[in-house]
TORKOL-4160 file (C-alpha; in steps of 0.2 Angstrom, whole numbers, padded with zeros to 4 digits, m for minus):
197
<pt num="1" X="0009" Y="m0027" Z="0080"/>
<pt num="2" X="0014" Y="m0012" Z="0086"/>
<pt num="3" X="0005" Y="m0002" Z="0099"/>
<pt num="4" X="m0006" Y="0012" Z="0093"/>
<pt num="5" X="m0011" Y="0028" Z="0100"/>
<pt num="6" X="m0028" Y="0036" Z="0100"/>
<pt num="7" X="m0042" Y="0027" Z="0085"/>
<pt num="8" X="m0039" Y="0036" Z="0070"/>
<pt num="9" X="m0054" Y="0044" Z="0062"/>
<pt num="10" X="m0062" Y="0034" Z="0048"/>
<pt num="11" X="m0072" Y="0037" Z="0033"/>
<pt num="12" X="m0085" Y="0028" Z="0022"/>
<pt num="13" X="m0079" Y="0025" Z="0004"/>
<pt num="14" X="m0083" Y="0012" Z="m0011"/>
<pt num="15" X="m0073" Y="0002" Z="m0022"/>
<pt num="16" X="m0079" Y="m0010" Z="m0037"/>
<pt num="17" X="m0070" Y="m0027" Z="m0035"/>
<pt num="18" X="m0073" Y="m0043" Z="m0043"/>
<pt num="19" X="m0087" Y="m0055" Z="m0037"/>
<pt num="20" X="m0074" Y="m0068" Z="m0034"/>
<pt num="21" X="m0064" Y="m0057" Z="m0024"/>
<pt num="22" X="m0081" Y="m0051" Z="m0013"/>
<pt num="23" X="m0085" Y="m0070" Z="m0011"/>
<pt num="24" X="m0066" Y="m0074" Z="m0004"/>
<pt num="25" X="m0067" Y="m0058" Z="0007"/>
<pt num="26" X="m0083" Y="m0063" Z="0014"/>
<pt num="27" X="m0077" Y="m0081" Z="0016"/>
<pt num="28" X="m0061" Y="m0076" Z="0026"/>
<pt num="29" X="m0069" Y="m0063" Z="0037"/>
<pt num="30" X="m0081" Y="m0077" Z="0042"/>
<pt num="31" X="m0066" Y="m0089" Z="0045"/>
<pt num="32" X="m0060" Y="m0076" Z="0055"/>
<pt num="33" X="m0074" Y="m0071" Z="0064"/>
<pt num="34" X="m0073" Y="m0051" Z="0061"/>
<pt num="35" X="m0083" Y="m0043" Z="0049"/>
<pt num="36" X="m0078" Y="m0037" Z="0031"/>
<pt num="37" X="m0075" Y="m0020" Z="0034"/>
<pt num="38" X="m0062" Y="m0024" Z="0048"/>
<pt num="39" X="m0054" Y="m0036" Z="0036"/>
<pt num="40" X="m0052" Y="m0025" Z="0023"/>
<pt num="41" X="m0044" Y="m0012" Z="0033"/>
<pt num="42" X="m0032" Y="m0025" Z="0041"/>
<pt num="43" X="m0027" Y="m0030" Z="0021"/>
<pt num="44" X="m0026" Y="m0011" Z="0017"/>
<pt num="45" X="m0016" Y="m0005" Z="0033"/>
<pt num="46" X="m0005" Y="m0021" Z="0030"/>
<pt num="47" X="m0002" Y="m0015" Z="0011"/>
<pt num="48" X="0002" Y="0003" Z="0017"/>
<pt num="49" X="0013" Y="0000" Z="0032"/>
<pt num="50" X="0023" Y="m0014" Z="0024"/>
<pt num="51" X="0017" Y="m0022" Z="0008"/>
<pt num="52" X="0020" Y="m0009" Z="m0004"/>
<pt num="53" X="0038" Y="m0008" Z="0000"/>
<pt num="54" X="0044" Y="m0026" Z="m0001"/>
<pt num="55" X="0043" Y="m0028" Z="m0021"/>
<pt num="56" X="0053" Y="m0012" Z="m0023"/>
<pt num="57" X="0066" Y="m0016" Z="m0008"/>
<pt num="58" X="0070" Y="m0033" Z="m0015"/>
<pt num="59" X="0062" Y="m0042" Z="m0002"/>
<pt num="60" X="0055" Y="m0061" Z="m0003"/>
<pt num="61" X="0042" Y="m0071" Z="0009"/>
<pt num="62" X="0052" Y="m0084" Z="0018"/>
<pt num="63" X="0046" Y="m0097" Z="0029"/>
<pt num="64" X="0050" Y="m0099" Z="0049"/>
<pt num="65" X="0057" Y="m0117" Z="0044"/>
<pt num="66" X="0066" Y="m0111" Z="0029"/>
<pt num="67" X="0074" Y="m0097" Z="0044"/>
<pt num="68" X="0077" Y="m0111" Z="0057"/>
<pt num="69" X="0089" Y="m0123" Z="0046"/>
<pt num="70" X="0099" Y="m0107" Z="0039"/>
<pt num="71" X="0103" Y="m0100" Z="0054"/>
<pt num="72" X="0105" Y="m0117" Z="0065"/>
<pt num="73" X="0120" Y="m0120" Z="0051"/>
<pt num="74" X="0128" Y="m0105" Z="0055"/>
<pt num="75" X="0141" Y="m0101" Z="0066"/>
<pt num="76" X="0139" Y="m0087" Z="0080"/>
<pt num="77" X="0154" Y="m0081" Z="0072"/>
<pt num="78" X="0146" Y="m0080" Z="0055"/>
<pt num="79" X="0130" Y="m0073" Z="0059"/>
<pt num="80" X="0137" Y="m0058" Z="0069"/>
<pt num="81" X="0148" Y="m0056" Z="0054"/>
<pt num="82" X="0133" Y="m0055" Z="0042"/>
<pt num="83" X="0122" Y="m0046" Z="0054"/>
<pt num="84" X="0135" Y="m0032" Z="0055"/>
<pt num="85" X="0138" Y="m0031" Z="0036"/>
<pt num="86" X="0118" Y="m0029" Z="0032"/>
<pt num="87" X="0117" Y="m0017" Z="0046"/>
<pt num="88" X="0129" Y="m0006" Z="0041"/>
<pt num="89" X="0127" Y="m0007" Z="0023"/>
<pt num="90" X="0107" Y="m0014" Z="0017"/>
<pt num="91" X="0098" Y="m0005" Z="0031"/>
<pt num="92" X="0107" Y="0012" Z="0026"/>
<pt num="93" X="0102" Y="0009" Z="0009"/>
<pt num="94" X="0084" Y="0005" Z="0013"/>
<pt num="95" X="0085" Y="0020" Z="0026"/>
<pt num="96" X="0090" Y="0032" Z="0011"/>
<pt num="97" X="0077" Y="0022" Z="m0001"/>
<pt num="98" X="0062" Y="0024" Z="0009"/>
<pt num="99" X="0066" Y="0042" Z="0017"/>
<pt num="100" X="0080" Y="0049" Z="0008"/>
<pt num="101" X="0090" Y="0054" Z="0022"/>
<pt num="102" X="0097" Y="0044" Z="0038"/>
<pt num="103" X="0091" Y="0054" Z="0054"/>
<pt num="104" X="0087" Y="0049" Z="0071"/>
<pt num="105" X="0069" Y="0052" Z="0065"/>
<pt num="106" X="0070" Y="0042" Z="0048"/>
<pt num="107" X="0079" Y="0027" Z="0056"/>
<pt num="108" X="0064" Y="0026" Z="0070"/>
<pt num="109" X="0053" Y="0025" Z="0056"/>
<pt num="110" X="0061" Y="0012" Z="0049"/>
<pt num="111" X="0062" Y="0003" Z="0064"/>
<pt num="112" X="0044" Y="0004" Z="0065"/>
<pt num="113" X="0042" Y="m0003" Z="0049"/>
<pt num="114" X="0054" Y="m0016" Z="0052"/>
<pt num="115" X="0047" Y="m0022" Z="0068"/>
<pt num="116" X="0028" Y="m0021" Z="0059"/>
<pt num="117" X="0031" Y="m0038" Z="0049"/>
<pt num="118" X="0035" Y="m0049" Z="0064"/>
<pt num="119" X="0023" Y="m0059" Z="0074"/>
<pt num="120" X="0021" Y="m0047" Z="0087"/>
<pt num="121" X="0030" Y="m0031" Z="0093"/>
<pt num="122" X="0029" Y="m0019" Z="0106"/>
<pt num="123" X="0035" Y="0000" Z="0108"/>
<pt num="124" X="0035" Y="0011" Z="0123"/>
<pt num="125" X="0046" Y="0027" Z="0128"/>
<pt num="126" X="0051" Y="0026" Z="0146"/>
<pt num="127" X="0063" Y="0034" Z="0157"/>
<pt num="128" X="0072" Y="0043" Z="0141"/>
<pt num="129" X="0073" Y="0026" Z="0132"/>
<pt num="130" X="0066" Y="0019" Z="0116"/>
<pt num="131" X="0061" Y="0001" Z="0121"/>
<pt num="132" X="0057" Y="m0014" Z="0108"/>
<pt num="133" X="0051" Y="m0029" Z="0108"/>
<pt num="134" X="0050" Y="m0039" Z="0095"/>
<pt num="135" X="0041" Y="m0057" Z="0095"/>
<pt num="136" X="0050" Y="m0068" Z="0079"/>
<pt num="137" X="0049" Y="m0087" Z="0083"/>
<pt num="138" X="0062" Y="m0092" Z="0075"/>
<pt num="139" X="0077" Y="m0097" Z="0086"/>
<pt num="140" X="0090" Y="m0091" Z="0096"/>
<pt num="141" X="0103" Y="m0089" Z="0082"/>
<pt num="142" X="0089" Y="m0077" Z="0074"/>
<pt num="143" X="0090" Y="m0069" Z="0091"/>
<pt num="144" X="0110" Y="m0067" Z="0088"/>
<pt num="145" X="0108" Y="m0060" Z="0071"/>
<pt num="146" X="0094" Y="m0048" Z="0076"/>
<pt num="147" X="0106" Y="m0042" Z="0092"/>
<pt num="148" X="0120" Y="m0039" Z="0081"/>
<pt num="149" X="0111" Y="m0031" Z="0065"/>
<pt num="150" X="0102" Y="m0019" Z="0075"/>
<pt num="151" X="0117" Y="m0013" Z="0086"/>
<pt num="152" X="0126" Y="m0011" Z="0070"/>
<pt num="153" X="0112" Y="0000" Z="0061"/>
<pt num="154" X="0108" Y="0011" Z="0076"/>
<pt num="155" X="0128" Y="0013" Z="0080"/>
<pt num="156" X="0132" Y="0017" Z="0063"/>
<pt num="157" X="0118" Y="0028" Z="0058"/>
<pt num="158" X="0113" Y="0039" Z="0075"/>
<pt num="159" X="0129" Y="0033" Z="0085"/>
<pt num="160" X="0119" Y="0026" Z="0099"/>
<pt num="161" X="0122" Y="0009" Z="0109"/>
<pt num="162" X="0109" Y="m0003" Z="0110"/>
<pt num="163" X="0105" Y="m0011" Z="0128"/>
<pt num="164" X="0097" Y="m0029" Z="0124"/>
<pt num="165" X="0087" Y="m0031" Z="0139"/>
<pt num="166" X="0080" Y="m0050" Z="0136"/>
<pt num="167" X="0084" Y="m0062" Z="0122"/>
<pt num="168" X="0076" Y="m0078" Z="0120"/>
<pt num="169" X="0074" Y="m0091" Z="0104"/>
<pt num="170" X="0057" Y="m0083" Z="0101"/>
<pt num="171" X="0060" Y="m0063" Z="0105"/>
<pt num="172" X="0072" Y="m0050" Z="0108"/>
<pt num="173" X="0068" Y="m0034" Z="0118"/>
<pt num="174" X="0081" Y="m0021" Z="0115"/>
<pt num="175" X="0081" Y="m0002" Z="0122"/>
<pt num="176" X="0093" Y="0014" Z="0116"/>
<pt num="177" X="0092" Y="0032" Z="0120"/>
<pt num="178" X="0092" Y="0046" Z="0108"/>
<pt num="179" X="0090" Y="0065" Z="0112"/>
<pt num="180" X="0085" Y="0071" Z="0096"/>
<pt num="181" X="0070" Y="0061" Z="0096"/>
<pt num="182" X="0055" Y="0059" Z="0109"/>
<pt num="183" X="0042" Y="0044" Z="0106"/>
<pt num="184" X="0040" Y="0036" Z="0088"/>
<pt num="185" X="0022" Y="0039" Z="0089"/>
<pt num="186" X="0024" Y="0057" Z="0091"/>
<pt num="187" X="0037" Y="0059" Z="0075"/>
<pt num="188" X="0032" Y="0047" Z="0062"/>
<pt num="189" X="0023" Y="0054" Z="0047"/>
<pt num="190" X="0018" Y="0043" Z="0034"/>
<pt num="191" X="0029" Y="0034" Z="0024"/>
<pt num="192" X="0033" Y="0043" Z="0006"/>
<pt num="193" X="0030" Y="0029" Z="m0007"/>
<pt num="194" X="0043" Y="0025" Z="m0018"/>
<pt num="195" X="0042" Y="0035" Z="m0035"/>
<pt num="196" X="0042" Y="0021" Z="m0051"/>
<pt num="197" X="0058" Y="0021" Z="m0060"/>
């Protein structure tokens, strides 16, 4: 998950849920070795940060095994062509859908959301650069896809070039500069919930 800053204020709330859901939550919290409050907080955070957008953006869950098969079957040229196309079109449409405009700030908001669904991710702002590491654990071809997708997205949306500092079969580390924004944790307001049509 993305690193966060200071601990956030918490409040005590009460909700009514079905008995079977309560039992399932208690069983899962025992399995994970955490208390039910922490588990419910994780579930709600995951929904607010990612889950509430997946259906409206027409995302579908796929396994890593499926992704490995798909990306292993494609040539580097096909991967790069597809990634460039998606970075210049689909990513723009998703940013506009979520934030109503494309700007350096909303692109950083989108990157935070995008990175949050991987196994692990890290963000830091150092030396005037936004630096991200994303651990996807798919394969090297997926890293090539990610490189081209992000390069295309950032070049076409805010006119900046991406430097890929590391690229392995399991992860990518990339950096870019942008004079109009600072740390993403300082400029990332809550994402608005898309309104039903």
